[in-house]
N, C-alpha and C positions, 0 to 999 in steps of 0.2 A: 498583964493586960494594960496597965498604965504605960509601960514602955512601948507596947504595940500601938496604942492610941497616939502617943507622941510621935512615933515613926510615921504614922499615917498623916498627921498634920504636917510634919516636915516634908513628906513626899509631895503633898498637895501644894504647899507653899513654894516648893522648888520649881513648880511649873507655872506658866502664865495663865492657865485656864481659869483659875478662881477669880482673878481680877479682871480678865478680859470679858468674862461673862457678866460681871457686875455692871459694866458700862451699858450694855443693851437692857439689862434689868432695870436700871435707874431711868433710862430714857423711855422705855416702853411704859413703865409704871407711871411716870410723871405725865407724859404727853397724852396717853389714853385717858387717864383720870382727868386731866385738864380739859380735854376735848369733850368728854362725857359730862363734866361739870357744867360747861358752857351750854350744852344741849339740854340738860335736865334742870338748869337753874329756874326756868319757868316751867314748872311741872304741869301746870294746868294746860298750857298750850301743847306740851309735848305728848301727853297721853289722852287728851280730850277732857273737857271740863266735867262731864258727867261721871267718868271713872274717877277723876281726881276728887270730886266731892264725895263719892262713895267711900273712897279710901280715907279721906280726911275725917269723915263721919265715924268710921270704924276705929280710928286711932285718937279721936277727940281733939283734932286740930283743924285750923283753917287750911285750905289747900295751899296757900302761899307760905305756910309755916312748916310744911312737911320737910324733914331732914334729907333733901335730895342729894346733899353731899355724900351721904352714905351709899347711894346708888353709884355715883361717880367713883368713889373709892373702891367699891366691890368690882366694878367693871375693869378698872385699871390693874388691880392686883391679880385678878383672875387670869388675864392674858400674860402678865409678867411672870406668873408662877411656872410657865413653861421653861423659863431659863434655869431654875434650880433642878427641874426635871432632866434637862439636857446635861447639867453638871453631874447629876447622879449617873446618867448613862456612861459617862466617861470614867466613873470611879472604878468599875471592874472590867468592863469591856475594853476600856482604854489600856488597862494593864495587860490584857491578852494581846492587844495589838503591839504594844511596845516590848512585850516579853518580860516585863518586870514582875509579872504574876509569879514567876518561878522563885524569885528572891523573896517575895511576900510570903508565900506558903512555906518555903524551906527555913525561914528564920523564925517562924511561929511554932509553938508546941504542936499544933494541929490546925487543920483548915477551919474548924468550927471557931476556934479562938481568933484566927486571922480575920474571918468574915464578921465576927461579932465586934472586933475592934474597928473594922471599917464602918460598920453600921453606926456605932456610937460616934465615931468621928464625923460622919456625914449628917448625923442628927444636929451636931453643932454647926456645921456649914449651912444646913438648911435653915436653922434659926437665924444665922447671920444674914442670909439672903432675905428672909422674911422681914427682919427689922429694917433693912435698907428699902425694900419694896414698900413697907408700910409708911416709912418716914417720908419718902419722896411723894407718895400718893397723898399723904396728909397735907403736905405743902401745896400740891396741885389743887386739892379741894379748897383750901383757904384762898388760893389765887383765882379760882374760877367761879366760886359759888358765894352768894350773899351770906353774910355771917348769920343772919336769922334762919338760914336753912342748913347750917352745919349740924352734924350729929351732936347729940348730947355727950356729956363726959362719959357716961356709961356705954354709950354706943361707940364712941371712939375707942375705949378700952377693949370692948368686945371685938371690934373690927381689927384692931392691931393684934390681939391674941389669936383671932381666927386666921389672920394672914400668916403669922409665925407657924401655927399648927399646920396649915395647908402647905406651906413651903417645906416643912420638915417631911411631911408625908409624901409630897410629890418627889422630893429628892430621893427618898427611900424607894419609891415606885420606880424611878429612873434607874437606880442601882439594880433592882430586880429585873427590870425589863432588859437592860443591857447585859446582865449576867445570863439570862435565858438565851439571848441571840448571839452573844459573844462578839458580834461585829458592830463596831462603832457606826460606820456609814448606814448599815441596814437598820440598826436600832434608832438612830437619829431620824431617818426618813420616815420609818413607820410610826414612830412616836409623834412627830409633827403632823403627818397626814391624818392619823386617827384623831388627835386632839383638836386640830384646827379645821378639818374638813369632814371626814367620814362620819364621825359621831354627830356633829352639828346638823349635817344633812339628814341623817336618820331621825334625829329628834324632831326637827321642824317638819319634815315631810310626813312623818307618822304621828303628828300631834293629835289628830282626830282619833284614830283607832288605838293609839298606844301612848297616851300622855306620860305614862310612868317611866319611859325610857330615860328621860333627862334626870330622873331621880335615882337611877340605879347603875348607869354606865359610868366608866371611870372619869371621863372629862366632866360630865354633869355633876358628879358627886364631889370631885375636887373643887369645881367652881361653886358648888352649893354650900361649902363651909362658910366663906365670907359672903357669897351671894345670898345664902340663907339667912345670915344675920341681917342683911339689908331687907330681904323679903319679910322676915319676921317683924321688923320695925314698922313696915308698911302694911302688915297683915295680907301679903299677897303670895305667900307660899301655898302649896297645894293643900295644906292642912287647915288654913285659916283664911281662905280667900273670901272677901266680902261677897254676900249673896247677889248684889246688884251688878257685879262685874261678869260679863259673859265669857264664854269658853275661849274665844279667840283673843279677847282683850287680855285674858290671863297670860297667854303666851307673850304678848307684847310687854306686859308689866314685868314678868319674870325675866324676859330678855333685858329689860332695863336694869335689872339687878345682876345681869350676867349669868343667870342660872335658870334657864327654862326647865320646867318640870320639877323644880326643887321642892322637896317635902318639908324640910326644916333644916337648920344648920347642924343640929346634933345628929339627925338621921343621916345627913350627907357625910358627916365626919365618920360615923360608924361604918357606913357602907364603903367609903373610900379607904378607910383603914383596912377593911377586909380585902379590897382589891390590892392594896399595897402589900399586905402579908401574903396574899396568894402569889404574886409575882416574886416577892422577895424570897418566899419559901421555895418556889420552883428554882430560882437562881441559886439559892443556898444548896438545895439538894443536888442540882446538876453539877455543882463545883466540888462536891466531896471526893469524887473519884476520877474527875476529868484529868486527862493527860496534860501536864504543864511543861513538857520538854519541847 
């Protein structure tokens, strides 16, 4: 297994994909976090003074002392995590396109071992992408938000840990998604269209009759890991929303955290883990007897 993992890392490093995708990851994470930090720096004006006072009362702070940097951080890394998802899509679907999947399977004792080595390798890559995303987003928060509104030490650590966890899971989700479809162009297009457009339209358009959608669908739960940490800090997730905040304000507040409909960070992590294992399992099963010639 160790040799297979080394081979997977060497195979990935021999291509340009890993570092080419790091560039948009860093740019997206930094500039979205920076822009959102500027917007949310004055939280009272951003969400309305009454909602701000209600939230501040719930967390025991003045409205001007709320850690809005956490909202900016969550927003930036949630969009940036699409990049490791795309990286995962290339992991197996890309090998079918380039025909290197034949060598991968023939040099391993069996396909289960080969796919397990790939999974473990991309857990490492997902963690690397998560560290980069968290690092540049933290810099963007410090550059755009007043220091009195930065997250606390515990909140920083939670947000960084959540970013790494989300990045790993999204990478594995991408592997499974690409493995099911086998076509890189089709998988990339469907992945981006669902995560950026379709699911967001569904969640917002059905907010009244079906608020739960954002807390159970793939994009919402992936965003809800770090977004849920921010929402928990402000007590604006669906499990602890202050009573004085109305139904539609809840949507705006959770959108500020980049996770509309979020239940809590741990619920989001568990549900997205289930989505990840579903697609990874389908991809795994579909590749056990698939023709590789």
